[in-house]
C-alpha positions as CSV (number, residue, x, y, z in Angstrom):
1,X,-84.8,-11.5,-83.2
2,X,-81.7,-10.9,-84.7
3,X,-79.1,-11.5,-82.2
4,X,-76.7,-9.1,-83.6
5,X,-79.2,-6.3,-83.0
6,X,-79.5,-7.0,-79.2
7,X,-78.7,-4.0,-77.2
8,X,-75.5,-4.5,-74.8
9,X,-75.7,-5.8,-71.6
10,X,-75.0,-3.1,-68.8
11,X,-71.7,-3.3,-66.7
12,X,-71.8,-4.9,-63.7
13,X,-72.4,-2.8,-60.6
14,X,-69.2,-2.3,-58.5
15,X,-68.3,-4.2,-56.0
16,X,-69.7,-3.4,-52.7
17,X,-67.6,-3.1,-49.6
18,X,-70.0,-5.5,-47.9
19,X,-68.6,-8.2,-51.0
20,X,-67.1,-11.2,-49.0
21,X,-64.6,-11.8,-51.6
22,X,-63.3,-8.2,-51.2
23,X,-63.7,-8.4,-47.5
24,X,-61.3,-11.2,-47.6
25,X,-58.5,-9.4,-49.7
26,X,-58.7,-5.8,-48.3
27,X,-56.9,-6.9,-44.5
28,X,-54.4,-8.9,-46.2
29,X,-53.3,-5.9,-48.3
30,X,-53.2,-3.3,-45.0
31,X,-51.5,-6.0,-43.2
32,X,-48.5,-6.6,-46.0
33,X,-48.4,-3.0,-46.2
34,X,-48.1,-2.5,-42.5
35,X,-45.4,-5.0,-42.6
36,X,-43.6,-3.3,-45.1
37,X,-43.8,0.0,-43.2
38,X,-42.5,-1.6,-40.1
39,X,-39.5,-3.1,-42.3
40,X,-38.8,-0.1,-43.5
41,X,-39.1,1.7,-39.6
42,X,-36.6,-0.8,-38.2
43,X,-34.1,-1.0,-41.1
44,X,-34.0,3.0,-41.1
45,X,-33.9,2.9,-37.1
46,X,-30.9,0.5,-37.4
47,X,-29.1,2.3,-40.0
48,X,-29.1,5.5,-37.8
49,X,-28.2,3.5,-34.6
50,X,-25.2,2.2,-36.9
51,X,-24.4,5.6,-38.1
52,X,-24.4,7.0,-34.8
53,X,-22.0,3.9,-33.5
54,X,-19.7,4.5,-36.6
55,X,-16.6,5.8,-37.1
56,X,-16.6,9.8,-37.3
57,X,-12.9,10.0,-38.9
58,X,-12.0,12.6,-36.3
59,X,-8.5,12.3,-34.0
60,X,-8.4,14.5,-30.9
61,X,-6.8,14.4,-27.3
62,X,-9.0,14.3,-23.9
63,X,-8.6,14.3,-20.4
64,X,-10.7,11.9,-18.6
65,X,-10.8,13.2,-15.0
66,X,-10.5,10.8,-12.1
67,X,-14.1,9.4,-11.0
68,X,-15.7,10.3,-14.2
69,X,-19.1,8.4,-15.1
70,X,-20.0,7.0,-18.5
71,X,-22.1,9.8,-19.3
72,X,-19.4,12.3,-18.3
73,X,-17.0,10.2,-20.9
74,X,-19.8,10.4,-23.5
75,X,-20.0,14.2,-23.3
76,X,-16.3,14.4,-23.9
77,X,-16.1,12.2,-26.6
78,X,-19.0,13.9,-28.3
79,X,-17.7,17.5,-27.7
80,X,-14.4,15.9,-29.2
81,X,-16.3,14.8,-32.3
82,X,-15.0,11.2,-31.6
83,X,-18.8,9.9,-31.4
84,X,-21.7,11.0,-32.4
85,X,-23.5,10.6,-29.8
86,X,-22.5,10.8,-26.1
87,X,-25.7,9.4,-24.8
88,X,-25.5,6.4,-26.7
89,X,-21.9,5.8,-26.0
90,X,-22.9,5.8,-22.2
91,X,-25.7,3.1,-22.9
92,X,-23.1,0.9,-24.7
93,X,-20.6,1.5,-21.6
94,X,-23.4,0.5,-19.2
95,X,-25.0,-2.2,-21.4
96,X,-21.5,-3.7,-22.1
97,X,-20.2,-3.5,-18.2
98,X,-17.4,-1.5,-19.3
99,X,-18.6,1.8,-17.3
100,X,-16.9,0.4,-14.2
101,X,-13.6,-0.1,-16.2
102,X,-13.0,3.5,-17.3
103,X,-8.9,4.7,-16.7
104,X,-8.9,8.6,-16.1
105,X,-6.0,10.4,-18.0
106,X,-5.2,11.9,-21.0
107,X,-5.6,10.0,-24.3
108,X,-5.2,10.9,-27.9
109,X,-7.8,9.1,-29.5
110,X,-9.3,8.2,-33.0
111,X,-13.0,7.9,-33.8
112,X,-13.0,4.3,-35.2
113,X,-16.6,3.6,-33.2
114,X,-17.9,2.9,-30.2
115,X,-16.1,-0.4,-29.5
116,X,-12.6,0.7,-30.5
117,X,-13.3,3.6,-28.4
118,X,-14.5,1.7,-25.4
119,X,-11.4,-0.5,-25.5
120,X,-9.0,2.1,-25.8
121,X,-10.2,4.1,-22.5
122,X,-10.8,0.6,-20.5
123,X,-7.7,-1.3,-21.3
124,X,-6.7,-2.9,-18.3
125,X,-2.8,-2.8,-19.8
126,X,-2.7,0.7,-19.8
127,X,-0.7,2.0,-16.7
128,X,-2.3,4.2,-14.3
129,X,1.2,5.8,-13.6
130,X,3.9,7.3,-16.3
131,X,7.4,7.2,-15.6
132,X,9.2,10.1,-16.8
133,X,12.9,11.6,-16.5
134,X,13.7,15.1,-17.1
135,X,17.6,15.4,-17.7
136,X,19.2,18.3,-15.8
137,X,19.4,21.5,-17.5
138,X,16.1,21.2,-19.8
139,X,14.4,23.9,-20.0
140,X,10.3,24.1,-19.2
141,X,9.6,24.1,-22.8
142,X,11.4,20.4,-23.4
143,X,9.8,19.3,-20.1
144,X,6.6,20.3,-21.6
145,X,7.0,18.5,-24.7
146,X,8.1,15.3,-22.8
147,X,4.9,15.5,-20.7
148,X,2.9,15.6,-23.8
149,X,4.6,12.7,-25.1
150,X,3.4,10.8,-22.4
151,X,0.2,11.7,-22.4
152,X,0.1,14.7,-19.6
153,X,-1.0,18.1,-20.2
154,X,2.4,19.9,-21.8
155,X,0.7,22.9,-23.0
156,X,-0.8,23.8,-20.0
157,X,2.4,23.0,-18.2
158,X,4.3,25.5,-19.9
159,X,1.4,28.0,-19.6
160,X,1.6,28.1,-16.1
161,X,5.3,27.7,-15.7
162,X,5.4,31.0,-17.8
163,X,2.6,32.9,-16.0
164,X,2.4,31.3,-12.6
165,X,-0.8,32.1,-10.1
166,X,0.3,32.5,-6.4
167,X,-0.6,29.3,-5.2
168,X,2.1,27.7,-7.6
169,X,4.7,30.1,-7.1
170,X,7.4,29.3,-4.4
171,X,8.3,32.2,-1.7
172,X,11.9,32.0,-3.4
173,X,11.3,32.0,-7.0
174,X,11.4,35.7,-7.8
175,X,11.8,36.1,-11.5
176,X,9.1,36.2,-14.0
177,X,8.4,32.5,-14.5
178,X,9.2,28.6,-12.7
179,X,12.1,28.1,-14.8
180,X,14.8,27.1,-12.5
181,X,12.5,25.6,-10.0
182,X,11.2,22.4,-12.0
183,X,13.8,19.9,-10.7
184,X,15.1,17.5,-12.9
185,X,14.9,14.0,-11.8
186,X,12.9,10.7,-12.5
187,X,9.2,11.1,-11.8
188,X,6.1,8.7,-11.4
189,X,3.1,10.6,-12.3
190,X,-0.4,9.3,-12.0
191,X,-1.8,9.6,-15.6
192,X,-5.1,11.8,-14.5
193,X,-2.3,14.2,-12.9
194,X,-3.0,17.8,-13.9
195,X,-0.5,20.3,-15.0
196,X,-0.9,22.0,-11.5
197,X,0.0,18.5,-9.9
198,X,3.1,17.9,-12.1
199,X,4.3,21.6,-11.3
200,X,3.7,21.1,-7.6
201,X,5.2,17.8,-7.4
202,X,8.7,19.1,-9.2
203,X,8.8,22.8,-7.5
204,X,8.5,20.7,-3.9
205,X,11.3,18.3,-4.8
206,X,13.3,21.6,-5.8
207,X,12.8,22.8,-2.4
208,X,14.4,20.1,-0.6
209,X,17.7,21.3,-1.9
210,X,17.0,24.4,0.3
211,X,18.5,23.0,3.4
212,X,19.5,25.7,6.7
213,X,23.2,24.4,5.8
214,X,22.7,25.3,2.0
215,X,21.3,28.3,3.3
216,X,23.8,29.5,5.4
217,X,26.4,28.9,2.9
218,X,24.8,31.5,0.3
219,X,24.9,33.9,3.5
220,X,28.5,33.6,3.1
221,X,28.3,33.9,-0.4
222,X,26.3,36.9,-0.8
223,X,23.5,35.0,-2.7
224,X,19.9,34.4,-2.4
225,X,18.1,31.1,-3.3
226,X,17.1,32.9,-6.4
227,X,20.4,34.0,-7.0
228,X,21.7,30.4,-6.5
229,X,18.9,28.7,-8.6
230,X,19.6,31.0,-11.7
231,X,23.5,30.9,-10.9
232,X,23.5,27.1,-11.1
233,X,21.5,27.0,-14.4
234,X,23.9,29.1,-16.0
235,X,26.7,26.6,-14.7
236,X,24.8,23.7,-15.8
237,X,24.2,25.4,-19.2
238,X,28.0,25.8,-19.8
239,X,30.0,22.9,-18.2
240,X,30.5,19.9,-20.1
241,X,30.8,17.4,-17.1
242,X,30.4,17.4,-13.5
243,X,34.5,18.3,-13.1
244,X,34.0,21.3,-14.7
245,X,30.8,22.6,-13.1
246,X,33.0,23.9,-9.6
247,X,35.9,25.9,-11.4
248,X,33.1,27.6,-14.2
249,X,31.1,28.3,-10.8
250,X,34.0,29.8,-9.4
251,X,34.7,32.1,-12.4
252,X,31.1,33.2,-12.5
253,X,31.4,34.3,-8.7
254,X,34.7,36.0,-9.5
255,X,33.2,37.9,-12.2
256,X,30.1,38.8,-10.1
257,X,32.6,40.2,-7.1
258,X,34.5,42.4,-9.4
259,X,31.3,43.4,-11.4
260,X,32.5,41.9,-14.7
261,X,29.7,40.8,-17.1
262,X,29.5,37.2,-16.7
263,X,29.6,36.7,-21.0
264,X,27.7,33.2,-21.0
265,X,26.6,32.2,-24.2
266,X,23.7,30.5,-23.1
267,X,22.0,33.3,-21.5
268,X,21.9,35.2,-24.6
269,X,20.3,32.1,-26.5
270,X,18.0,31.9,-23.8
271,X,16.9,35.5,-24.0
272,X,16.6,35.2,-27.8
273,X,14.5,31.9,-27.4
274,X,17.4,30.2,-29.4
275,X,19.2,27.0,-28.9
276,X,22.9,27.6,-28.0
277,X,24.0,26.1,-31.5
278,X,21.9,28.7,-33.1
279,X,23.5,31.5,-32.1
280,X,24.9,33.8,-35.0
281,X,27.6,36.0,-33.9
282,X,27.7,37.7,-37.2
283,X,24.2,38.4,-37.2
284,X,24.8,40.5,-34.1
285,X,22.8,38.1,-31.6
286,X,25.2,38.8,-28.7
287,X,24.4,42.6,-29.6
288,X,20.9,42.1,-29.4
289,X,19.9,43.3,-25.9
290,X,17.5,41.4,-23.7
291,X,16.9,41.0,-19.8
292,X,19.1,37.7,-20.2
293,X,21.7,38.9,-22.5
294,X,25.0,38.6,-20.1
295,X,27.1,40.7,-22.6
296,X,24.6,43.2,-22.6
297,X,24.0,43.4,-18.9
298,X,26.2,43.2,-16.1
299,X,24.9,41.1,-13.0
300,X,22.6,37.8,-13.0
301,X,19.6,37.7,-15.4
302,X,16.1,37.8,-13.9
303,X,16.1,34.1,-13.5
304,X,17.2,30.7,-14.5
305,X,18.0,29.8,-18.2
306,X,17.0,26.1,-17.6
307,X,16.5,23.9,-14.5
308,X,19.7,22.8,-12.8
309,X,20.4,19.4,-11.1
310,X,22.0,19.1,-7.6
311,X,25.6,18.7,-9.1
312,X,25.3,22.6,-10.7
313,X,23.5,23.4,-7.0
314,X,26.3,22.1,-5.0
315,X,28.9,23.1,-7.7
316,X,27.9,26.9,-6.8
317,X,27.9,26.4,-3.2
318,X,31.4,24.6,-3.2
319,X,33.3,26.5,-6.4
320,X,37.2,26.1,-7.0
321,X,37.7,30.3,-7.3
322,X,41.5,30.2,-7.8
323,X,44.6,28.4,-9.0
324,X,47.4,27.0,-6.9
325,X,48.8,30.6,-6.5
326,X,45.9,32.1,-5.1
327,X,45.1,33.9,-8.5
328,X,41.3,34.1,-9.2
329,X,39.8,32.6,-12.4
330,X,38.5,34.8,-14.6
331,X,38.1,33.4,-18.1
332,X,37.4,29.9,-19.6
333,X,37.2,28.1,-23.2
334,X,36.0,25.0,-24.3
335,X,38.1,24.0,-27.5
336,X,39.6,20.6,-28.4
337,X,37.8,18.4,-25.8
338,X,38.9,20.4,-22.9
339,X,38.5,23.4,-20.8
340,X,41.0,26.0,-20.7
341,X,41.3,28.2,-17.7
342,X,43.1,31.8,-17.3
343,X,43.4,34.5,-14.6
344,X,43.7,37.3,-17.1
345,X,42.4,38.3,-20.8
346,X,45.6,38.3,-22.4
347,X,46.5,34.4,-21.7
348,X,42.4,33.9,-22.6
349,X,42.9,35.4,-25.6
350,X,46.4,33.5,-26.4
351,X,44.6,30.3,-25.7
352,X,41.6,31.5,-27.9
353,X,44.1,31.7,-30.6
354,X,45.9,28.8,-30.3
355,X,43.4,26.1,-29.4
356,X,40.1,27.6,-31.0
357,X,40.0,26.6,-34.8
């Protein structure tokens, strides 16, 4: 038979699953696929974990209360957007042993990752207290700013000063705020102090000035404690140095006694929410009536215009009210670095024309 005319051979049958050769290949293929899948899964989980642990780019201020544990701190950081997972951060603190080294207080933090944040809130060199000095005469708004600069809650402090709840208001504080009752001094505040704690500390220090002898002297002058604090704050704002305070206090007491307006520029500035150099006479600032304007209203304003120190308080209790002839001082003028005193308006006008340029 011609070979060229032979019919084509049929295709071999497909390999049976039971074929020994194929049986050896199939498990290896599935093992390889399983390994690749596990590798991809682990890589994905690792990448996600690194994402959760990585920086968020957020900056925020937080307060860690005293006694807070890792879970509570983790929630705080997550709510502030500083970490993506508060739970993971808490685990990191526990496994690293840093959960026992948490430092309470106010922090301004950047979301630079779990490790950087953990170091920031467990830093052993971070002081647990802060030393703050408030100069005499500062307003509450200035004090709030300094508190914020030292990682304490300045905004809350100012809010409570301006609208004090009954439990924070001293009995003597009859004005609309606690201005005047925040004794200016140097304080050492724990970093976990709340705004309420700061206010209590400062008002209690002021109340130490309200001694029986001081109150006895106030009766002689016809002043209440609130009058005293209010007047001392004006003396504090007007006097350029310690020696001027008793005589300026005497002038204001004489004016009050005679029913004259105090005409103190700092009261105008305070009522308008301005600083003294910002007052503009040509713009009518002195004619703008506020409860604190001592040009448009007689008597004392409803409360202090700052927080007086011990010298100003003592000056009101021990004023210099007359000259060597026994005449009452009623006017004063700061000019050329000096204080000019007068007992009448004519003398005041003469000194103003002569020395005030």
